[in-house]
N, C-alpha and C positions, 0 to 999 in steps of 0.2 A: 662840764663839770671840772672830766680830768683837766683840762687844757689850764684851767681856771688854777686849780690845784697846782699845779707843776708851775706857772706863771708867780704864785705868791712865792712858793717853795725858794722859787731861783731869785727874787726879789730879796727875798729873806736872810739868804745864805750869804749874797753880796753885799748886804750892809751890814754882817755878823752878826744876824739880829740870834740867829741857831746855833751859834756858837759857844762850845758848853765854857763855862768858866770853872777855871782850876784854882783853888787854892790850899794853901799846906794841908789843910783836913781833908782833901779829897783825895782816896787812897789810887793808886798808879794800881796799873794793870802790866802786867809783865808778861807777854808771850814769848812762849820757849819754842825755838825752832824746832821743826821737825826731824826728826832722826832721818839721817840719807838713808837706812837700811830700812827694808820693806818687811813688814810681818805677814807671812802667809801662811796661811793656817792649810796643809796639806795633807793628808790622808796616804801615806806609800802603800802599796801595795808588794806583797809578798812577789817574787820571781815566778812562782809557779802559777800563782794567780795571773799575772801579767801575762806569761808564756801560753796557758789555756786561753786568756782571751783573746789574744792577739792571734792564735795560731788554734783555731777552735778543733777539734777532734769529732768524727764521724755525726758531721751536721747533716740533717737532711732527712727525710721520710720515708715510710714503707707503707704500702696499702695494707689500711688498717682492717680489709674485707677479709683477708688471708688466713687460714685460718692457724696458723704456724705464727701468726704476731699477735703480740697483746701491745693495744696504747695506753698511755697513762698521762691524763692532762690534770695539771695542775694550778694552783696559781696563789698569792699571796694580795689581797684586796689591799693592806693598807700601806704596799709600797708597787704593787702595777705589775710585778713579775707574773710573768705563765710564762711554765715549762710543761712541752710534750716530751714523751720521752717513748720510744717502742723497741721491742725486743723481738727476735727470730729465734725460735728455740726449734734446736733440732731434736726431732722427735725420736730416732733412735738412740741418742745420749742422754734426751732431757736435759741438754747444756744450752745457755744461750749463744748462737752462734756470728748475731750481727748486732748491732744498735747504733738507734739514729736518734738524732734530737735536735728540737726546736727551740730557740727562748728567746724571749723578748722578756728583756730586765736588764739590771745592770750588770757589771765586769763579771763581778763576784756569783751572779746566777748562771751565768754562762760558763766562767770557769769550773763551779759545782757539776754543770750537765757533763760540759767535756768530761773530767775527771771521772763521774762516774759511769758513762760511757767505756773508758777503758777499764774500769774497775771489774765490772760484769760480765766483759766480755770471756765469754768459757768457762762460767760459773752453773753451777748447777741453779735452778729456782729456789732451792730450799737455802743455799748460800745467800744468793741477791737479795733474800728477801728480810737476812739477817742484815744486811746493813745500817749501819746506824751514821746519821747527820754527825755526828760525833768524830768517827772517823775520815769523812770529807771534811770539817772545819781543820779537822787537825793537819792531815796530809796538805793541806791549801794555805794552812796558816791565817784562817779567815779573825779579823778581828771582830770582838763579841757583836759589835750593831750590825755584822751581816751573817749572823749562825743562821739566820731565818732564808737565807738563799741554800746553804747546804738541807736542812727539813726537807725545801722544795724539794730536792733533789733527792730525800731519801722516801718522802711521798709519791714521786713520780714512778720511781720502782715498785716499790707495791702495787700500786695501780695499775702500772703495767703488769705484772706478774698476775695480779687480781682479773684483770681483762681477759689473759691468757687463759687462766685456768676458766673462765667461764663458758668458755669458747669450746672447753673441751669434757663440758658434761655429757656422762653417760660416753666417754671414749677410753678405752685402756691405758694403764698410768704407764707414761715414759719413761724412759730409760732403761737402763742393764738391770735386771733384779737379780738378786744372788742368792 
């Protein structure tokens, strides 16, 4: 069937039967040449995001069974980002002595995690628990469409603190008391 259609079409073209006839009333189609410059939609990230993404700080993990380690695991179903943040707390001072993270997600999520680890190291649990996503987003100059990445980081530190405190139930309060 296809070969017959092709033969018929070829014969008709050779006779001129399928050629359109143009009259003075037939509108002419003018095709403008394509511009030589390409329009590329590109979102540029701030240099701080690029720095933390290309050289993330404190990547790794700790043994979550350790009594001085708190683990926070959070995710964003909308975009598929998953963030694991772990803190180690010095039991004498009550301050965060070490922080590690593993993030599976976009560059903004990785940068938010990396920045957060630098921010909370040396902080008390109370101060670290007060960190807001707006601080992270402002520091990294995240665009509005990427604010959920900084929200994940805020949720991760709060989850890690909660996990750490749950391991300390019935144990004495940490830190120096005045």
